[in-house]
C-alpha positions as CSV (number, residue, x, y, z in Angstrom):
1,M,12.8,25.1,28.0
2,S,11.1,26.1,24.8
3,A,7.4,26.0,24.3
4,V,7.6,25.8,20.5
5,P,5.8,22.7,19.3
6,S,7.8,20.4,17.1
7,A,6.5,19.3,13.8
8,P,5.2,15.8,13.6
9,P,7.6,13.3,12.0
10,T,7.0,12.7,8.4
11,R,6.4,9.1,7.3
12,P,7.9,7.7,4.1
13,D,5.5,7.0,1.2
14,I,4.5,3.4,0.6
15,L,5.3,2.1,-2.8
16,K,3.7,-0.7,-4.7
17,L,6.5,-2.9,-6.1
18,R,6.8,-5.9,-8.3
19,V,9.5,-8.2,-7.0
20,T,10.7,-10.8,-9.6
21,A,13.0,-13.6,-8.5
22,K,14.9,-16.2,-10.6
23,D,13.0,-19.0,-8.8
24,A,10.6,-19.8,-6.0
25,D,13.3,-20.5,-3.5
26,T,14.9,-17.1,-4.0
27,L,11.6,-15.4,-3.6
28,R,10.8,-17.4,-0.4
29,A,14.2,-16.4,1.0
30,L,13.6,-12.7,0.2
31,L,10.1,-12.7,1.7
32,R,11.3,-14.6,4.8
33,D,14.2,-12.1,5.4
34,S,12.6,-8.8,4.6
35,R,8.9,-9.5,5.5
36,P,7.3,-6.9,3.2
37,D,3.5,-6.6,2.9
38,T,2.4,-8.7,0.0
39,G,-0.5,-7.9,-2.4
40,G,-1.8,-11.0,-4.0
41,R,-0.3,-14.4,-4.9
42,P,3.0,-15.1,-6.6
43,Q,2.9,-15.5,-10.4
44,V,5.1,-18.0,-12.2
45,E,6.4,-17.0,-15.6
46,P,7.0,-19.5,-18.4
47,D,10.8,-19.2,-18.0
48,G,10.5,-20.2,-14.3
49,R,10.8,-16.7,-12.8
50,V,8.4,-15.9,-10.0
51,S,7.0,-12.5,-9.2
52,I,4.8,-11.0,-6.5
53,D,3.5,-7.5,-5.8
54,V,4.6,-6.0,-2.4
55,Y,4.1,-2.8,-0.5
56,A,7.1,-1.2,1.2
57,P,8.2,2.2,2.4
58,D,10.1,4.1,-0.3
59,D,13.3,4.2,1.8
60,Q,13.3,0.3,2.0
61,A,12.5,-0.5,-1.6
62,A,16.2,-0.6,-2.7
63,A,16.9,-3.1,0.2
64,L,14.7,-5.7,-1.5
65,E,17.1,-6.0,-4.5
66,R,19.7,-8.7,-4.3
67,E,21.3,-11.3,-6.6
68,G,18.6,-13.0,-8.6
69,V,15.9,-10.5,-7.7
70,T,14.7,-7.4,-9.6
71,V,12.3,-4.8,-8.1
72,T,10.1,-2.6,-10.3
73,V,8.1,0.3,-9.0
74,I,4.5,0.0,-10.1
75,G,3.1,3.1,-8.2
76,N,3.0,5.2,-5.1
77,A,0.2,3.7,-2.9
78,S,0.4,6.7,-0.5
79,E,-0.1,9.2,-3.3
80,A,-3.1,7.2,-4.6
81,G,-4.5,7.2,-1.1
82,R,-4.1,10.9,-0.7
83,A,-5.8,11.5,-4.1
84,A,-8.8,9.3,-3.0
85,Q,-9.0,11.2,0.3
86,A,-9.2,14.5,-1.6
87,E,-12.4,13.3,-3.3
88,V,-14.2,12.8,0.0
89,G,-16.5,15.7,0.9
90,T,-16.5,17.5,4.2
91,G,-19.3,18.3,6.6
92,D,-22.4,16.4,7.7
93,R,-24.5,15.4,4.7
94,F,-27.4,14.6,7.0
95,A,-27.3,17.9,9.0
96,A,-30.1,19.5,7.1
97,G,-32.6,16.8,8.0
98,A,-32.1,14.7,4.9
99,V,-33.1,11.1,5.3
100,P,-30.9,8.5,3.7
101,R,-32.6,6.7,0.9
102,G,-32.0,3.2,-0.4
103,L,-33.2,-0.4,-0.1
104,A,-32.3,-0.9,3.5
105,A,-34.9,-1.0,6.3
106,K,-35.5,2.4,7.9
107,L,-35.7,2.0,11.6
108,A,-37.5,4.5,13.8
109,G,-35.6,6.0,16.7
């Protein structure tokens, strides 16, 4: 037996995608079959096409495409999350005895 720790499995990035279908029935069928996480409400175009933003792992994005459906990558949600996390400071900002300030009631204790 080896005592070498294995690396944790990597997770695929989550992409924000715009899925556009030729009509509402086609979009409903896609959403029912693939069950992606949706972001917002469907939008109906003047020509009758219907689109919705969804979030899906990058290795499953191509599986959303089918006859009557186009998929457009809007962005990488995982990358945006990592960038936002990099902006968060480290350490305890109240460690030096600083008291939080603001409009809330300050409770003793």
